[in-house]
C-alpha positions in Angstrom: 0.0 0.0 0.0 1.2 3.5 -0.8 1.6 5.9 2.2 -0.4 9.0 2.5 1.4 12.3 1.9 1.2 15.9 3.1 3.4 18.9 2.5 6.6 19.4 4.6 6.6 23.2 4.7 4.0 25.9 4.7 3.6 28.3 1.8 1.5 31.3 0.9 0.0 32.8 -2.3 -2.0 35.9 -3.0 -3.9 37.2 -5.9 -7.4 38.1 -7.2 -10.3 35.7 -7.7 -10.8 34.7 -11.3 -14.5 35.5 -11.6 -15.1 38.2 -9.0 -11.7 39.9 -8.6 -11.6 40.1 -4.8 -8.1 40.1 -3.3 -7.4 36.9 -1.4 -4.5 35.3 0.5 -4.0 31.6 0.5 -2.0 29.7 3.1 -1.1 26.0 2.6 -0.4 24.0 5.8 0.5 20.4 6.5 -2.3 18.2 7.8 -2.4 15.0 9.9 -3.0 11.6 8.2 -6.6 10.9 7.3 -7.5 14.6 7.3 -8.0 14.8 3.6 -7.9 18.2 1.9 -9.8 20.9 3.8 -10.4 24.5 2.9 -10.8 27.0 5.8 -12.4 30.4 5.4 -10.4 32.6 7.8 -12.1 35.8 6.8 -15.2 35.0 8.9 -15.7 35.8 12.6 -15.4 32.1 13.3 -13.3 30.2 10.7 -15.4 27.6 8.8 -13.9 24.4 7.5 -15.0 23.0 4.1 -13.9 19.4 3.5 -13.2 18.3 0.0 -15.7 15.5 -0.5 -18.7 14.9 -2.8 -21.3 16.1 -0.3 -19.6 19.5 -0.2 -20.2 20.1 -3.9 -22.2 23.2 -4.7 -23.7 23.7 -8.2 -22.3 26.6 -10.1 -22.1 27.7 -13.8 -18.6 27.6 -15.4 -16.7 26.8 -12.2 -16.4 24.4 -9.3 -17.5 25.3 -5.8 -17.6 23.7 -2.3 -19.7 24.6 0.7 -20.5 24.0 4.3 -23.9 25.3 5.2 -24.1 28.8 3.8 -20.3 29.3 3.6 -18.7 28.6 0.2 -15.4 28.6 -1.6 -15.3 29.2 -5.4 -13.0 28.0 -8.2 -11.3 25.2 -6.2 -10.5 23.1 -9.3 -7.1 24.5 -10.2 -5.7 24.1 -6.6 -7.1 20.6 -6.3 -5.7 19.6 -9.7 -2.2 20.6 -8.5 -2.6 18.7 -5.3 -3.8 15.6 -7.2 -0.8 15.7 -9.6 1.6 15.8 -6.7 -0.1 13.0 -4.8 -1.0 15.1 -1.8 -3.6 13.4 0.4 -3.8 15.7 3.4 -3.7 19.5 3.3 -5.2 22.5 5.0 -5.8 25.5 2.6 -6.7 28.7 4.4 -8.1 31.6 2.4 -9.1 35.1 3.3 -12.0 35.5 0.8 -14.7 33.3 -0.9 -12.8 32.7 -4.1 -9.3 31.3 -4.8 -6.9 33.4 -6.9 -7.1 32.9 -10.6 -3.6 34.1 -11.5 -3.1 33.7 -15.2 -6.0 31.2 -15.6 -3.8 28.2 -15.3 -2.9 26.1 -12.2 0.8 26.6 -12.6 1.2 28.9 -9.6 -0.5 26.3 -7.3 1.5 23.4 -8.7 4.9 25.2 -8.4 4.1 26.5 -4.9 3.0 23.1 -3.5 5.9 21.4 -5.3 8.4 23.7 -3.5 6.8 22.8 -0.1 8.2 19.3 -0.4 6.3 16.2 0.5 6.3 14.1 3.6 5.1 10.5 3.8 2.8 9.6 6.6 2.4 6.3 8.5 -1.1 5.5 7.1 -2.0 3.8 3.7 -3.7 5.9 1.0 -7.4 5.5 0.6 -7.7 5.1 -3.1 -10.9 5.1 -5.2 -10.6 2.1 -7.6 -13.0 1.6 -10.5 -14.0 -2.0 -10.6 -16.6 -1.9 -13.4 -17.5 0.6 -16.2 -19.5 3.7 -15.2 -21.1 6.0 -17.7 -23.0 9.3 -17.2 -24.6 11.1 -20.2 -26.3 14.4 -20.5 -27.4 15.4 -24.0 -24.4 15.3 -26.3 -22.0 15.1 -23.3 -20.8 11.9 -21.7 -18.1 10.7 -19.2 -16.9 7.2 -19.0 -14.9 5.7 -16.1 -13.3 2.4 -16.9 -11.1 0.0 -14.9 -7.3 0.4 -15.5 -5.2 -2.7 -14.7 -2.1 -0.5 -14.2 -3.6 1.1 -11.2 -3.1 4.7 -12.5 -5.3 7.4 -14.0 -5.4 7.7 -17.7 -7.6 10.5 -19.2 -8.8 11.0 -22.8 -10.8 14.2 -23.4 -12.7 14.8 -26.6 -13.8 18.5 -26.8 -15.9 19.5 -29.8 -16.0 23.2 -30.6 -16.3 22.7 -34.4 -18.9 25.5 -34.5 -16.3 27.9 -33.2 -13.4 28.2 -35.7 -11.1 29.8 -33.1 -11.0 26.5 -31.2 -12.3 23.6 -33.3 -12.3 20.0 -32.2 -9.5 19.0 -29.9 -8.6 15.6 -28.3 -6.0 15.0 -25.6 -4.9 11.8 -23.9 -2.4 11.3 -21.1 -1.5 9.2 -18.1 -1.3 11.4 -15.1 2.0 11.8 -13.4 3.9 14.7 -11.9 6.3 15.3 -14.7 3.7 15.2 -17.5 1.4 17.5 -15.5 4.2 20.0 -14.9 5.2 20.3 -18.5 2.1 19.6 -20.5 -1.0 20.5 -18.4 -0.2 23.0 -15.6 0.5 25.9 -18.0 -2.8 25.5 -19.9 -5.2 28.4 -19.2 -8.9 28.9 -18.7 -10.6 30.1 -21.9 -13.8 31.9 -22.8 -15.4 32.7 -26.1 -15.6 36.4 -27.0 -19.5 36.4 -26.9 -19.4 34.6 -23.5 -16.9 37.1 -22.1 -19.2 40.0 -23.1 -22.2 38.3 -21.5 -20.3 37.6 -18.3 -18.9 41.1 -17.9 -22.4 42.5 -18.5 -23.5 40.4 -15.6 -20.7 41.8 -13.4 -18.5 38.7 -13.7 -14.8 39.0 -14.6 -14.9 42.8 -15.0 -11.3 43.0 -13.8 -10.1 40.8 -16.6 -8.9 41.6 -20.1 -7.7 39.6 -23.1 -4.1 39.8 -21.9 -4.8 37.9 -18.7 -7.3 35.3 -19.8 -7.8 33.5 -23.1 -10.7 35.3 -24.9 -11.2 33.5 -28.1 -12.8 35.0 -31.3 -13.3 33.2 -34.6 -9.7 33.9 -35.4 -8.2 32.6 -32.1 -7.1 34.4 -28.9 -7.6 38.2 -28.8 -4.4 40.1 -27.9 -2.9 36.9 -26.7 -1.5 33.6 -28.1 -1.9 29.9 -27.3 0.8 28.2 -25.2 -0.1 24.9 -26.9 -2.1 24.5 -30.2 -4.6 22.4 -28.2 -4.4 24.5 -25.0 -8.2 24.6 -24.6 -8.6 20.8 -24.2 -5.5 20.6 -22.0 -7.1 23.0 -19.6 -10.3 21.0 -19.6 -8.2 18.0 -18.6 -6.8 20.1 -15.7 -10.3 21.0 -14.6 -11.4 17.4 -14.7 -8.4 16.3 -12.6 -9.3 18.9 -10.0 -13.0 17.9 -10.0 -12.1 14.2 -9.6 -9.9 15.1 -6.6 
């Protein structure tokens, strides 16, 4: 059995929330074995802990969120993707606002920061979720399939069809998750939004602090005042989001 892991050293990040632009400080702290990953809202009169588990999921459009009662945290997926890629089981993440920082729209800041913390093995076995039989969920023209893998790892294939938007098109990406691949091929991939969607969101007061230079806004000709880091950057970022949500 593989041992559980936490970080060796504390670390801190600061930035603005991706959707709502509020300044936020994030502190990463080691956690005891069997703690799991826990977010803590320290900006409240009494800090509130939000455990990363299915029953904490809160429905949102275009982002992931977790909650405990009427206290929430927004856009957790990039932080959780980085923790997953590094094999971190136990971690306390304190934040001073409801939304985690968006940085450049990728999860690279989270990954590099947690990586520099170093990892410490703990004297308890990992509690792994193992797929024993095929699972399928469908919703209209969307579907997700979870299949057994005899190697015991996580392999992801993502087929993203934006053929009606010439600036993106159809992109497919497949990989086996490990720290090195994530660092080089996935962590730098950024959040993207279509030009029409960006206008609608800003009209609704969402992302008003963002411009084309700090998020991928895509027209029919490609990124506006920006450029792709990978030809298939959009699907790579979808893979990052999926890894975070699976965590």
